[in-house]
C-alpha positions in Angstrom: -118.5 11.3 33.9 -115.6 12.2 33.3 -113.0 11.1 35.6 -109.7 12.6 36.8 -106.7 11.7 34.3 -109.0 10.3 32.1 -107.7 11.2 28.7 -110.7 12.6 26.5 -111.0 12.9 22.8 -111.7 16.4 22.2 -111.8 16.1 18.1 -115.4 14.1 19.1 -117.1 16.5 21.0 -119.4 18.9 19.2 -118.7 22.0 18.7 -115.1 21.3 19.8 -112.6 23.9 17.8 -109.0 24.4 18.8 -108.0 27.8 19.0 -104.2 27.1 17.9 -103.8 31.0 16.6 -104.4 31.6 20.1 -101.8 29.3 21.3 -99.3 30.3 18.8 -99.7 33.9 20.0 -99.2 32.9 23.7 -95.8 31.0 23.1 -94.3 34.2 21.9 -95.6 36.3 24.5 -94.6 33.9 27.1 -91.0 32.8 25.7 -90.4 36.6 25.7 -91.6 37.5 29.3 -89.9 34.0 30.3 -86.9 35.5 28.4 -87.2 39.0 30.2 -86.4 40.6 26.6 -87.7 43.8 25.7 -89.8 43.6 22.3 -86.8 45.1 20.1 -84.2 42.4 22.1 -86.9 39.5 20.9 -87.1 40.5 17.8 -83.5 40.8 17.3 -83.1 37.2 18.6 -85.9 35.9 16.5 -84.1 37.6 13.5 -81.2 36.0 13.9 -83.4 32.0 14.1 -86.0 32.4 11.2 -84.0 34.2 8.7 -85.9 37.8 8.6 -86.3 40.4 10.7 -89.6 41.1 12.7 -90.7 44.5 13.3 -91.2 45.2 16.9 -95.1 46.0 16.4 -95.1 42.8 14.6 -94.4 40.8 17.5 -96.7 43.2 19.4 -99.3 42.0 17.3 -98.6 38.3 17.3 -99.0 39.0 21.3 -102.3 40.8 21.5 -103.5 38.0 19.4 -104.2 40.1 16.2 -102.7 38.0 13.9 -100.8 34.6 13.9 -97.3 33.9 13.7 -95.6 32.0 11.3 -94.8 28.0 11.9 -90.8 29.4 12.0 -91.5 31.7 14.3 -93.3 29.6 16.6 -90.7 26.4 16.5 -88.3 29.6 17.1 -89.7 30.8 19.9 -90.3 27.2 20.8 -86.3 27.0 20.5 -85.7 30.2 22.3 -87.2 29.1 25.7 -85.6 25.5 25.8 -82.4 26.7 25.3 -82.9 29.6 28.2 -84.3 26.6 30.2 -81.2 25.0 29.4 -79.0 27.8 30.6 -80.8 27.7 34.0 
């Protein structure tokens, strides 16, 4: 039996597979919502951070889980969210 506060090793659970794709997609949509930006504005902000311009349609596909965002985007999204939290 698992008690409250007990650390559980999920990797040892039969059949457990972390859904990193969903986690990464969720970070994109959560960061954009927290920042209160439209898709085009968010794309422009990300473009400055990653050095290439993601199209708004691509961001929407990441948010819907249709495609996972690249690693540089996930890191940039985290940086945007952290920077915004620091301003508040």
